[in-house]
N, C-alpha and C positions, 0 to 999 in steps of 0.2 A: 901232358894231361894229368899225370899223377900229381904234379905240383898244384895244378888248378883245383883238383878235387880236394887235396889236403887243405889248401888255403880256404876254399869255400866251406869245408867242414869246420875249420877253426873259427871262421867268421860267424857261422850259424851258432856255434856253441857260445861265442863271445856275446852275440846279440841276445841269445836266450838268457845269459847271465845278467845283461843289462836290464831286461824286462823283469826278471825275477827279483833283482835287487831293488828296482823301483817299486814293485808290488810289496816287498817287505817294508820299505820306507813308508809307503802309503798306509800300511796296516799300523805301523807305530804312530804315525801322525794322527790317525783316526782314534787311537787309544788315549792320546794326550789331550789335555784341556788348555794347552799353551796358547797364548795370544798370537794372532796373525793379522796382517794388513796387506791389502792388494790395491793397486791403482785402478784396476779394471772391474772390480767387483766389491760390493759392500760386505759380503759374507764369504771369505776365503776358506771354505770347508774342504773336506777330503775330496769331494767330487770336483771342486775347482782345481785342487792340486793334481788330481789325476789327469785332467785335461791338459794342464801345463806340462807335466813331466812326460806324457805320452804323445805330445804333438811333434810328430816326426815327418810332417807332410809338406810338400810344396802346395801352394795355392795357385789358382789360375793367374797367370800374369806376373808371378813372383820372380824377381831377379834371382838367378841361380846362385849368386854370391851372397844374397841377403838371408838373414834369419829373423824370425819373429821374436820379439821380446815380451817377457811377462814380469812386470815390476812388482815386487812384493817384499815383505819382511816377515820372517817366521821366528818366533822364540823357540829355541830348541834345547831340550835337556840332553843329558849325556847319551841316553839310549837313541834318541833321534839323530844326534850328531854321528853316532857310530853307523847308523843306517845310511846317512849321507856319504860318509867316508867310503863305505862299501860300494855304493852306487858310483861314485867318482872313480874308484879303482876299476870297476867293471867297464866304465866308459873308456878309461885309458887303454884297457886291453883291446876293446873293440877298435879304437882308433889305431892301435899298433898293428893289428892284423890287416885293417883296411889299407894302411900305408904300404904294407908288404904286397898286397894285391895290386895297388896302383903301380908299384914298381915292377912286379914280376908277371902280372896277368891282368892288365888293365881292361881287356875285353870282357872280363867277368862282371864289371860294374853294372851294366844294364840288367843282367840276370839277377844280381843281388837285389836291386831295387824292386824287381818283380816278385822275387821269391820270399824275402824276409818278412814282408807284412802279413803273410798268411800263416806264419808259424804260431801266432798267438791270437786267441779269440778277442782279447781286448783291443788289439790293433785291427783285426779284421772288421770290427764294428765300425771303424772309421770309414770303411770303403762302401758301406751300404748306401745305395742310392746315389753314389758319387762316381760310379765307374771305377776304373783302375787308378787310384791315387798314386802319386810318385813319392817314393821315400826320399826324404831330405837327410842325407847321411851326416851332415854337420850337426843338425839338430839332434841326432842320436848320440853323438859323443861329446857335445859341449858340457863343461863342468857345471855343477851346482855350486854357486858361490857360498863361502863360509867366512864369517868374521873370525879374526885370529883370537879374539878374547871377548869377554863381556863388554858391552858398549854403554857409554853414558848418554850419547845422542847420535842421531843420524840426520844428515842434511842431504836432500835429494834435489837434483836439478838436471834439466835436459842440456846436453852438450851437442850443439849443432854445427860447430866449426871444425870438426875433425877432417883431416885430409891426409893422403899419402903422397909423397913426392919422390919421383924417380928421375935421376939425372940422365940426360940424353946428350950425345954429341950432335954437332951440326949434321954430320953424315947420316947418323941414325934417324934424325928427324926427317931428313930428305927422303930416305928410303920409306919411311912410314907414310909420308905424303904421296909419294909416287904409287904406293900400293893402294891408295884410295881411288883416285881417278885423276890422272895427270892432265886430262883434257878439259876438266871442269874449270870454269873461269875463276872460282874462288880458290881452287887449289893452285892454279897458276900464279895468282896474286901472292899466295903464301910462299910459293917456291922462289919467286923473285925477292920477296922480303928476306927469306933465309939466305939467299945468295949475297945479300948486302952486308952480312956480318962476318967477322973472322971465323975461320974454320975451327980454331981452337977454343971458341967460347962455349962454356957449358950452358945447357938449357935445362929447364925443369918441367917434367910432365906431371900434372896435378890431377889426382883422383879424389873428388869429394866423397866423404864417407857418410853413411846414413846416420841420422841423429841417434844418440844413445843416452840412456839415463845414467848419470854419474852420481855416485854416492860418496860423501865425505863421512868417514867413520871416526868417531871420537871415543877412545877407549876409557874405561873406568880407571884403569891403572896402566902405567907405562909397560910396553912390551919389553922382552929381554934386551932388545937393542936400544931401548930408551925412547922409542917413538910413542907419541900420544895420539896420533891420528894417521889415517891412511885413506887414499882415494882409490876407488875402483869402479868399473862399469858393472851394471846390473842387467845382464840379458835374461836372467832367471831370478826367482826369489832368493833373497839373502837369508841364510840360516844363521841365527845369532845365538851364541851360547848364553844360557840363562839358568839360574838356580831357583827363581821364583815364578817362572812361566810368563813373565810380562815382557813387553817390548820396551826398548829405550825410547826416550823422547824423540820424535821425528816430525818433520814438516809434511805438508800436503802439496806436492808439486802439481803443475798443470797436467791435465789428463792427456794432452798431446803436445808434441814439441812445437815451439813457436815457429812461425813461417820464415822469419828473418834472423839475421845474426844477432846473438845476445851478448857477445863480448866486444869490447872496444878493440879496434885493430892495433896490433902491437907496434910500438914505435921502432922496433928493430926488425920489422918485416923485411925479408931478403928478396922477395919477388916483386916485380912490377905489378901495378894494379890491373892492367889490361893484358889479356892473353896475346902473345906474340903470334902464335899459330893456333887460332881458335878451333880448327878441325881436330887438332890433337890435344887440346887443352895444355899447350906448351907455353911457358912463360920465360922471359929473360930475367936474370938476376940483376938487382939494382947495382949500378956502378958504385965503387967506393967513394 
């Protein structure tokens, strides 16, 4: 119990520091006249940035693994960049303590989600008329993106083809199928299909990822390692170093991701087109 109390106290202090650092960042943003652009609003003022940075909540029906994105560009002077750095450091500390709790006292997580929102009036306002909102811990600690150096231009585009691939053995796939419902006709069909391939053949379980906004950054001058460009995902507004308060040239992407695939299929695609075990999203590798 002593360990739990200590970890909870450390997490509460870390959470307080996250909120305080965000408040300091918002104050500095409100003081500057630097340019800003956002995909979802024509006037990204301090009130907009407050909503973005303090959105720590699950919405009804939201996948627990998913987070909401806020696409934007903010011209940042040195003072504002310092505030962003302090906020990201506070988020790192929060994530570090949270990882310790998951490892040593995982049963504290429900209490954390219930207690932390009420520590700050700015967060408590989110609960009015909504019942008890659930805290989304990942949205608390995810970093604010920062460009490495001043930019000449930014090109934004939705990336809809992301996926994660996990290798499975035939026996692992069999166990997963049996855990579903071995009496169901469609499961029996897949078990027979699985029995017809060699035991040593590797399989791939594919998880499609949510669309993300991808930014291609073109730097005004080469970075120390010689790079002139960098690609990065933008789950939150990108803070761009500036000396004149202006944004670099940028395009206007679609307000929502396209419904279909936007990239041509790679010629060296290693997986077959059709799922081998549809219930598990498992594919076979193409033969050499």
